[in-house]
N, C-alpha and C positions, 0 to 999 in steps of 0.2 A: 503495499497499499504505500502511495506516496505522501510525504510529511514534508509542509508545507512549513521552512523556519526561519524566524526575523533575525534581525541584526542582534539581537541578544542573546539567542540560544548562539549560531556561529560564533560568535566574540568571545563570549562565556568559555565553548570548546577550548578554540586555540590559545586561552591565554588564564582561565582559571583553572588553579590546580584542588579546590576547594569542593566541595556538596555539589553548590552549581554545575562547576565544569563538569565532571563528572556524569551528575545525570542529563549537561545538555552533547558531551560525547555521545556516550549509550543511544541519544533520541538520533543523533545523526548518522549513527552506524545500523540503522533499520531499515535502509533500504531507500528507493529513490527520493531525493529531496526538491524539488522544486521552489523558488524564489522569483518577489520580479526583479525585474532586470538589472535595481537599481541598489539591489542586495550589496553588490562587493563592494561597490564606491562609499556605502553605509559604516560597513566592517572598517573597510579602511581608516574613515575617521575618524572612528572608535577609537581604531589600537594609535593612532597620532594622538588623539587629544587624552591616551592613557599614558603617553609615553609624554609629553609635553608636561601634565601637572603632576611628573614622574613617580603614576601607581607602577608601569614596569619600566625595562628600561628600551632605548629606543632600538638595540641588538635586537630584544625576545619583540618587540614591534617587525622590524623586518624578517623576522623570521614563521612569527604568525604569518603577514602578506602571503611569503611564498607557499605558508603551509594551505590559506584560502586559494587559494593561486590553484592546488594539488585540487582541490575539492570537486567534484564533478557535481556538479546541480544544474537543474533545468530552467534556467531563465524569459523570464513572460515579458513581453512590451507593454507598455502600460493603455496602451488607445484600447483594447479588448476590456478593459474592465474601471475606465475610467467612468464609466454611468451609476457601475456601484458605487464605488468607491467618493465617489463627486455627493452618493445619497448616503453615505457615512459622515458627511463632514461635519456636522453638528456636535458628534460626539469624539470622533477619532482624527486624529493627523492623514493628511494625505499620505504620509508615507503608509501607517499602519495601515490605513483604509482597503491601499493595495495589498497587504497582506491579507487582510481579510476578504475582498473579493477573489482573491487568484484562491485562496483558502475552498471557498463555499463555491467557486468553480470546482472545482476538483473532483468537490467531495471529500474532501484529505481536510485529518484533522490538522491544525498551528499550534504549530512549537512556540512556546516564547519566558520570555519573564520576567516580561510586563505585565504586573498583574494590575493596572490601568486601562492595558487593553482587554484585558481577559474579562475585567470586569464592567465593558463599556458599553449601555445600551444599545440597540441594535444589530448589533454582531450574527450572522447565524450559523457562523462555522461552530465546530467544536474545537475546542484548544484545549493543548498539551504541555502541562505548569508541572515544576516539582510541586510533591506535597508541603512546606514550610509549616512550622510549631509554631 
């Protein structure tokens, strides 16, 4: 079964050695991965931010970016999902709405670490999130 993964999951799988990183890696190992076409750029931006803020060394960010390029994702263009993403505009950002619209269209779960997205009204996809205590 295809799994739509958002940037939070991908970044966590790439650089987080804790429980969320392990969960994210497990999700990504499960099978075909799908994402909006902008996802790799969003991940690169998050890696850059983490390095600039001293959360990870720049060398780790560079290695993580290379690892990202080695992962096979089916990336989808925006246009087919724009109407549904726009319909969600009052509840989620256009970036997040694109993930939701894609998951809905593929009838696939959306893996995310973003609790706000998971709780947003109007989303009709199934969310896959780690259980948190």
